[in-house]
C-alpha positions as CSV (number, residue, x, y, z in Angstrom):
1,M,0.2,0.1,-0.1
2,W,2.8,2.5,1.0
3,L,4.7,1.5,-2.2
4,R,1.7,2.2,-4.3
5,A,1.3,5.6,-2.6
6,V,5.0,6.4,-3.5
7,V,4.4,5.6,-7.2
8,A,1.3,7.6,-7.3
9,N,3.1,10.7,-5.8
10,V,5.9,10.2,-8.7
11,N,2.9,10.2,-11.3
12,C,1.4,13.3,-10.0
13,G,4.6,15.0,-10.1
14,L,5.2,15.4,-6.5
15,M,8.6,14.2,-6.7
16,I,11.5,15.5,-8.7
17,G,11.0,12.9,-11.4
18,K,11.1,9.3,-12.4
19,L,15.1,9.3,-12.6
20,S,15.5,10.6,-9.2
21,F,13.0,8.2,-7.9
22,L,14.5,5.1,-9.3
23,P,17.5,4.8,-6.8
24,A,15.3,5.3,-3.9
25,L,12.9,2.8,-5.2
26,G,15.8,0.4,-5.5
27,I,16.5,1.1,-1.8
28,L,12.9,0.6,-0.7
29,L,12.6,-2.7,-2.6
30,A,15.9,-3.9,-1.1
31,F,14.6,-3.3,2.5
32,S,11.3,-4.8,1.6
33,V,12.9,-8.0,0.5
34,S,15.1,-8.1,3.4
35,D,12.1,-7.8,5.8
36,L,10.4,-10.5,3.9
37,Q,13.4,-13.0,4.3
38,A,13.6,-12.3,8.0
39,Q,10.0,-12.9,8.2
40,D,10.3,-16.2,6.2
41,L,12.6,-17.8,8.8
42,S,10.8,-20.4,10.8
43,Q,11.4,-20.6,14.5
44,E,13.6,-23.6,14.0
45,Q,15.7,-22.1,11.6
46,V,16.4,-19.1,13.8
47,V,17.5,-21.5,16.5
48,A,19.4,-23.5,13.9
49,N,21.3,-20.3,12.7
50,W,22.3,-19.5,16.3
51,L,23.4,-23.0,17.0
52,K,25.9,-22.8,14.1
53,T,27.6,-19.9,15.8
54,N,28.4,-22.3,18.7
55,E,30.3,-24.8,16.4
56,G,34.0,-25.1,17.0
57,V,33.9,-23.4,20.4
58,S,35.4,-25.2,23.2
59,R,36.2,-22.5,25.7
60,L,34.5,-19.0,26.4
61,K,35.4,-16.0,28.3
62,L,32.4,-13.5,28.7
63,N,32.2,-10.0,30.3
64,F,28.7,-9.2,31.3
65,T,26.2,-6.9,32.8
66,Q,23.5,-8.5,34.9
67,T,20.3,-7.4,36.6
68,Q,18.7,-9.4,39.2
69,A,15.0,-8.8,40.0
70,M,14.6,-11.1,42.9
71,K,11.3,-11.7,44.8
72,T,13.2,-11.2,48.2
73,V,14.7,-8.1,47.1
74,K,12.7,-4.9,46.6
75,V,15.2,-3.0,44.4
76,P,16.8,-4.8,41.4
77,I,20.4,-5.6,41.7
78,V,22.8,-4.3,38.8
79,Q,26.4,-5.7,38.6
80,R,29.0,-6.5,36.0
81,G,31.3,-9.5,36.0
82,N,33.0,-12.2,34.1
83,L,32.3,-15.8,33.2
84,W,34.6,-18.4,32.0
85,L,33.7,-21.7,30.4
86,D,35.6,-24.8,29.5
87,L,32.9,-26.7,27.7
88,S,35.2,-29.8,27.2
89,S,35.3,-30.6,30.9
90,K,31.9,-28.7,31.8
91,K,33.6,-26.4,34.2
92,F,32.9,-22.8,34.8
93,R,34.0,-19.8,36.9
94,W,31.5,-16.9,37.6
95,E,32.3,-13.7,39.4
96,A,30.7,-10.5,40.1
97,G,30.9,-8.2,42.7
98,Q,31.9,-10.0,46.0
99,T,30.6,-13.2,44.8
100,L,32.6,-16.0,43.1
101,V,31.0,-19.3,41.9
102,I,33.3,-22.1,40.7
103,G,32.0,-25.6,39.6
104,N,30.8,-27.9,37.1
105,S,27.6,-29.6,36.0
106,S,27.5,-31.5,39.4
107,N,28.8,-29.3,42.0
108,I,29.4,-25.7,42.8
109,T,31.6,-23.8,45.3
110,I,30.2,-20.3,46.3
111,Q,32.6,-17.9,47.7
112,R,31.8,-14.5,49.3
113,T,35.1,-12.7,49.2
114,G,33.9,-9.9,51.6
115,G,33.2,-12.0,54.6
116,K,35.7,-14.8,53.5
117,K,33.0,-17.4,53.6
118,Y,32.3,-20.2,51.4
119,E,29.6,-23.1,50.9
120,K,29.7,-26.2,48.8
121,R,26.5,-27.2,47.0
122,A,25.1,-29.5,44.4
123,S,24.5,-27.7,41.0
124,G,21.1,-26.2,40.6
125,S,20.4,-26.4,44.5
126,G,20.3,-22.7,44.8
127,G,22.7,-19.6,44.9
128,A,23.6,-19.7,41.3
129,P,20.6,-21.0,39.3
130,G,21.1,-21.7,35.5
131,L,24.9,-22.1,35.9
132,A,24.6,-25.8,35.9
133,S,22.9,-25.6,32.5
134,L,25.7,-23.1,31.2
135,A,28.5,-25.5,32.6
136,K,27.2,-28.0,29.7
137,G,27.7,-25.3,27.3
138,F,25.5,-23.9,24.4
139,P,24.2,-26.5,22.4
140,K,25.6,-26.8,18.9
141,S,23.0,-28.7,17.2
142,M,19.3,-29.0,17.1
143,S,19.4,-32.5,18.6
144,Q,21.5,-31.0,21.6
145,F,19.0,-28.2,22.0
146,K,16.0,-30.3,22.2
147,S,17.7,-32.7,24.7
148,Q,18.2,-29.6,27.0
149,Y,15.1,-27.4,26.1
150,K,11.7,-27.3,24.7
151,L,11.5,-24.4,22.3
152,L,8.4,-22.3,23.4
153,K,8.5,-19.5,20.8
154,V,10.7,-17.1,18.8
155,T,10.1,-13.4,18.6
156,K,11.7,-10.8,16.4
157,G,12.6,-7.6,17.9
158,M,14.7,-4.4,16.5
159,G,17.7,-6.1,15.3
160,D,17.4,-9.2,17.3
161,Y,15.6,-12.4,18.0
162,A,14.4,-13.7,21.4
163,I,14.4,-17.5,21.7
164,L,12.2,-18.6,24.6
165,A,12.8,-22.1,25.9
166,Q,11.9,-24.3,28.8
167,P,14.9,-26.2,30.3
168,T,14.4,-30.0,30.7
169,G,16.1,-32.5,32.9
170,A,18.9,-31.4,35.5
171,S,18.8,-28.0,33.7
172,A,15.4,-27.1,35.1
173,K,16.2,-27.2,38.8
174,G,15.0,-23.7,40.0
175,V,14.6,-22.2,36.5
176,K,11.2,-21.8,34.8
177,T,12.5,-20.4,31.5
178,F,15.5,-19.4,29.5
179,T,15.4,-16.5,26.9
180,F,18.5,-16.3,24.4
181,K,18.7,-13.0,22.6
182,V,20.6,-13.2,19.3
183,D,21.5,-10.8,16.7
184,S,19.2,-10.7,13.6
185,K,22.2,-10.6,11.2
186,D,24.8,-12.9,12.3
187,F,22.9,-14.8,15.0
188,A,25.6,-14.4,17.7
189,L,24.4,-14.6,21.3
190,E,24.1,-11.2,22.7
191,G,22.6,-12.1,26.0
192,M,20.2,-14.1,28.0
193,S,17.6,-14.1,30.9
194,L,16.1,-16.6,33.0
195,V,12.9,-16.6,34.9
196,L,13.1,-18.7,38.1
197,K,10.3,-20.7,39.5
198,D,9.7,-18.3,42.2
199,G,9.0,-15.6,39.8
200,S,12.4,-13.9,40.1
201,K,14.3,-12.8,37.0
202,V,18.0,-12.6,36.0
203,S,18.8,-10.9,32.8
204,T,22.5,-10.9,31.5
205,S,23.8,-8.7,28.5
206,F,27.2,-9.8,27.2
207,R,29.6,-6.7,26.8
208,S,32.2,-8.8,25.1
209,V,32.6,-12.5,24.1
210,T,36.0,-14.1,23.6
211,R,36.0,-17.5,21.8
212,N,38.4,-20.2,22.7
213,P,40.8,-18.1,24.9
214,S,43.7,-19.5,26.7
215,I,42.2,-20.4,30.3
216,P,44.7,-21.7,33.1
217,A,43.3,-24.8,34.8
218,S,43.8,-23.0,38.2
219,T,40.9,-20.8,36.9
220,F,38.4,-23.5,37.9
221,V,40.0,-24.5,41.2
222,P,38.5,-22.6,44.3
223,D,41.2,-20.9,46.4
224,L,39.8,-21.4,50.0
225,K,42.7,-20.3,51.8
226,G,41.6,-18.0,54.7
227,Y,37.9,-18.9,54.1
228,T,35.6,-20.4,56.6
229,E,32.8,-23.0,55.6
230,T,29.2,-21.9,56.2
231,K,25.7,-22.3,55.0
232,F,24.5,-19.2,53.2
233,K,20.7,-18.3,53.3
């Protein structure tokens, strides 16, 4: 409809002339075709395009900004931090503020550097929901994705796609849904959010992503010297 109106305006002499209109028409048609191509992608095609970006990745370092809107806290907590992932050994190190979490898909060690306290827990039991799932790494194929998540829907935003998924199995401990936000052009992961079963929400946007960095083995070994074991509430 809008394209017909533009052509009508040209024919009525409301534009400079047909020659000046042709380049503009080409640009408009290019955007129109691009939009149609984006709309033609099925939900599974969007997921598959994201999964392709995970191929060949065995280690990751992510610098992030995280917002925690917890049911037990009135004001959302915003903090910056870093996440290291060794996907081959399913180990991770997450640190933000005065909290450090090191572990794998089975166990985690939570350290509070301010009070020199630590606690060891089973992954997914609390304190760092969703990290047990991340320790497995991001899926690299549709079969891997479906073994970890149930795809609920994919929505297109301004320059990105939001992939809403429900975790299954051990990944579902304490977590209701994951949302993976990927760029609409190269399908690289830009951030993710999770809704906990108690209604709390944790949103993480990645400020930088380093693929296959050199990560010393000591990164995934808790240094508990001077720390006292406790039970965090």
